N, C-alpha and C positions, 0 to 999 in steps of 0.2 A: 334889278339888274339893269345896267345901261344897254342901249341899243348896240353900242360898239361891241361890248363883251359878248352879247348875243350872236352877233354876226360871226365872231371868231369861233364860238363852239359849233356853229353849224358848219362852218368851212372844215373844221377838223373832222366831224362825223362824216362828212361827205368823202374826204381823203381816206378815212378808214375803210369806208364801204367800198370805194374803188380798189383799194388794195386787196381786200378780202375777195373781191369778185375776180380780181385778176389771178389770185392763187387758185381760186375754184375752178376757173377756166383752164389752167395748166395741168392741174391733177389728172384728169382722165387721160391725156396724152402720154404723160410720164408712166402711168400704170400700164397703157397698151405697150409702150417700149420695153418695159421690164419683163412683161409676159411673153414677148417675142425673142428675148435673148436665149441662146442655146444652152441646153443643161450640160454640166461637166460630164467628160467621158468616164466610163467604168475604170476603176483602179486596175492597174496592171499587177498581177501576182505571179509567182513561180509556183507551178503545180507539177507533180510527178506522179506517174502511174504506180500503183500498188503492185508489188513484185510477189510472185508465187514461186517459192524455191523449196527443194528439200533441205532441212536443216537437222542438226543434231543438238539436243540440250547438253550443256557443260556445267560441271561443278567445279569450284575452284578450292585448292588446298594449298597449304605451305608445307614445304619438306627440305630435304638435303640431298646433295648428290653424294653418291657412293661409288667407288671403284669396284668394277666386276672382280678383278683379282687384286689382292694386296699381300705381298711377300714381304716377310722380314729375312733379309740375307744373312744367314749365319754360317760360319765355317763348319765343316764337317770333319776337319782334321785340325789338330793344333799345329802351330809353327809361326814362323815370322814373315810378316807380309813384306814382299820384295818389289810390288809394282801394284799401282792403282791405274785401271785402263779407261776410266770415264771421266767426264767433266760433270761436277755437281750440278744436278738438276737437268741432265741431258736425256734425250730419248734414246733408248737402246732397243735392240730386237732380241728376240729369244735366242739364246746360245752365245750371245756376246759375252766376251771375258770381262769380268768386273775387277776382280782382284787376283793376284798371284801369290800364293804362300810358297815359301822356299821348298822346292821340290827335291833337293839333294837327299835328305834322309830317306824319302820314300823310293827314290831311284835306287837307292842302296838296298832297301828292302826288297824291292822287285827283283834285283839281281841275286840276293841271297835265296828268295823263293824259287827263282828259276834254277838255281844251282841244286836245290833239295829235289826239284822235280826230276831233274837229270839223274841224280843219285838213286832216287826211287825207281825210275825207269830201268836203270842198270840192274838193280835189285831184282825187279820183276823179271827181266831177261834171264838173269843167273838162276833164280828159283824155279822158273819154267823150265829150264833145260835139265836141272837136277830132277824135277818131277817126271819128265819125259824119260830120263834114264832109269829112273827108279820103277817106273811102270814096266819097262822092259826086263829089269831084273827080277821083279817080284813073279813075273809069269813063269821064269825059269827056276823059282824058288832059290835065287842067289842071295836074297835079302829077305828079311823078315817083314811081315806085315806092318809091324810098329814102326819100322824105319821108313816104309812107304808112306805112312800117315803123317809122319814128321815132315817129310819133303812136301807133301800135299799142304800141310798147314802152313810151312814157310812160303810157299807160293801164294797162298791166300793172304797172308799177312803182307806180303810185298805189293800185292795188289792194291790193298787197303791204304798202305802208306803212300802209294802213288796218288790215290784219289785225295788224301789229306794234303799232300804237297801241291797238288794242282789246285786245291781250293784256298790254300794258303797263298799261292801265287795270285788267284783272282783277287783275293782281298787286297793284296799288295798293290796290284794294279789299280783297283778302285781308288785306294787311298792316294796313289800318286795322281789320278785323274782329278780327285777332290782338291788338289792344291791349285787348280784353275777354277775359280770361283766364276760361274757364269750366270746369266739371266735366265730363270725358268720361264719367263713370260716376256712378252714385249710390253714396253710402257716407258714410264719416266722414273728415273732413280732420284733419291734425295741426295744429301751430301754424304760423303765418305766420312763415317764415325771413327775409322782406324786407318791410319795412313802409314806409309812405308816405314819399316823399322819396328813397328808394334808386334809384339808377341800375342797371339790370340789363342783362346781355347776353343774346344769344339762342343757340339751339342746344343740341346734345346735351351739349356741354361745360359749359353754364351751370349755376350752383348751382340746385337746385330751389326754387322759391318756398315749396312746402309738398308733402305727401304725401297721397294719398288711396287708402284701402282700401274695397273693397265690404264690405257687412256680411252680407246674406243672398242667397243661401245662403253657406256656408263649408266649406272642407275640413278634414278630419283626415288627416294622412299619418303612415304607421307602416311599420315593416319586419317582414316575415314570414319566418321560417326555411324552408329548402328542404323539410324533410320536411312541414311544416304546409301549405305551399304546394301540394306534389304531391297530399297526402292530401284537403285540404278545398277549396281555392281553385281550383286548376286545372280540376277537373271542372265548375266552374260559372262560370269567368270570363267567358264569352261569353253566359251567360244574362241578364245584366243585373239579376238578382234576388237577389244575395247580400245578406242584411240585415245591418245594422250597428247597435250600440248605443253611445252614448258617455256618459261620465261624467266630470265635472270633479275636481279634486283635492279639493274640499271636500264632495264627495258620496259617499255609501257605495253608492248604487245607481247604475243606468245610466238617466238621465232623458230621453234623445233617442234617436230612432229615425232611421236614414238607410239609404244603400244605397251599395255599393261602385262608385264612378264610374270608376276607372281602376286597372289592374295594369300595372306596367311591362312592357317587352318584353324585359328580360334581368335576369339574376341576378348581383348583385355576387359575384364569385368570391372577393374578399378577406374580406368579412364573412359569405359564405354566406346573404345575404338578398335579398329582392326587395321592391320599394317598391310599396306599396298606398295608394290615396287614397279616401276615403269622403267623401260630401256629406250635409250636414245643413242643414235649415232653421234659421234665426236670426232670426226675426221680432222676438223681444224684445231682440235686441242683446247678450245676456249673453256670448255666445262672442266672444273677441277674438283676433286672429291672435298666435300666439305662446304661448298658454296651453297647459300641459301637459293631455293628454287620455288618458283610460282608454278603450280600445276593445275591444269584443267583437265578433267576426265569427261569423256563423252559418255554419259551414263544411259543414253537411250538410243534406240536404233533411228535412222534418218526417217523423217516424217516430213510431208508437205505443209508448209506454212505460209502465211502472208507477212510480208515485211514492208516496213516503211522506215523513212529517216527519222531517227530519234528526235530531231529538231523540230519536226513537224506536229509533235504531240504537245498539247496544251493541258493545263490542269485548271479545273473548275471546282474549287473546294477539295472535296475528297475524290472527285472523278477525274477521269482522263478523257480527252476528246481529240478529235481531228476536225478540220474544215475540209468538206468534200465539195468539189466543183462538179455540178450535175452537167448533163448534155446541153442544157440551156444556159450554161455558163452562170448559173445561180448558185450561191454559197449556201451549203447545208451543214448544220451542226450535227456531229456524230459522236456519241459516246462510244468509247472503245475498252476493251479488256487487253492487257498486255501481258507478254511473256518475257523471255530472256533476250539479251542483246546478242546479236549474231553478226560479227564482223562489221560493227558500225551501224547496223539496222535492227530495228526493234520488232519482235515478233508480235503480231496482232492476233489474238486468239479469238475475238469476237467483236463485231461492229462493222467490219469492212468485207468488201468482196474483191477478188482479183480483178484487175483491170480498171478499178475506180480511180479517179484522180483526187489527189489530196494536195492542200496548200503547204508548200515547204518554205517559202519565204514570202513576206508581205502580209503576214497574218494581221498585223496592226491596221491594215487598210482593207480587211475583209470582215464583214459582218454577216450573220445568218440571213438569208433572204435577199441580199443586195446582188446586183450583177456585177461581175469582174471580166477583165480581160486576161484570159489564162495564158501564160508563157511556159511551154513545155520544156522541162529539164529532165536530165536522167537521175533516177533516184539513187541517193547515197554517193553521188560523186563529189569530188572535192570542191566543184563549182557550186553545187547545192550547199554544202556546209560552209564555204566561205560566205556565200550570199546570205545564209541564215544568220551568220553573226553580224 
């Protein structure tokens, strides 16, 4: 190797050593600077206090609405319809006139019956006078006892005929009244099946003139399975205080409150269910017989329960859990057992205590054992649910 080449190699080694020493000299300072930088602050999470409230367990069923009163309006006397007094589908009150059947033949019948009553009354008066004279004469032996008995019999027949005439007059007046077909209950009528000019027959076999259903209150009927009946309804069926809620097909919630009005006296052995009927007010007329109804029945007496926002509950394989924030603002993993959903809040049957704080938003930033900055929010509020989304 030449002297020049050897000099170049020595110079390169010295340069590398110098650079290495420089790096070595800077490393302790940089390490000290890094160790002195501040730690990131604890993550902020929304927490809410576990609520303790009295609740009632509810069971859900499907059913149909039924009218309390449904009447087929049929004529009670035959005749020709001369007037229709309602608008199809209108609300009517009890006693409102719906149809008028030609009353003239029945007015004539009333007049004839009144004449017969007047004749019978005159006959009674005459026979009573004859009987009075006969009683005086028989005491003087002026007439025979046989003649006296005939006068007495004539007076009795006249009285009986008067009663028959009066009964015929009452029937005639009833038939005249039946020419005014009125609403037996308040409610909503269907369309007029027979209009002016049509001749109608009378009786149960006659075709209905229209139908009328009561509007308020209204029934919701549904079938309950045997196990649910025994567990929830049977213990309270005679109390008359089983609460019920009703929701329609276009509603997400249950907008109306009612009470169980009737539980059938036998269980259908084929279907394994028992019929239950609930009663609801329908002042606004929205509920119509035949509509599909979603029904919830309060099958237990109110009891104290712990409630949390359903969005605060996590799933760990087959377990449910919540993240509890302790007094030291440390996150704690807590397995829980859950009950039913109550007005947007979930019942917790085991694993929590009233007053504890659970994470309702920001669970992705919270891990068991880590410190957090809790931000208190109200349990179950719209704000909590929006933040959780």
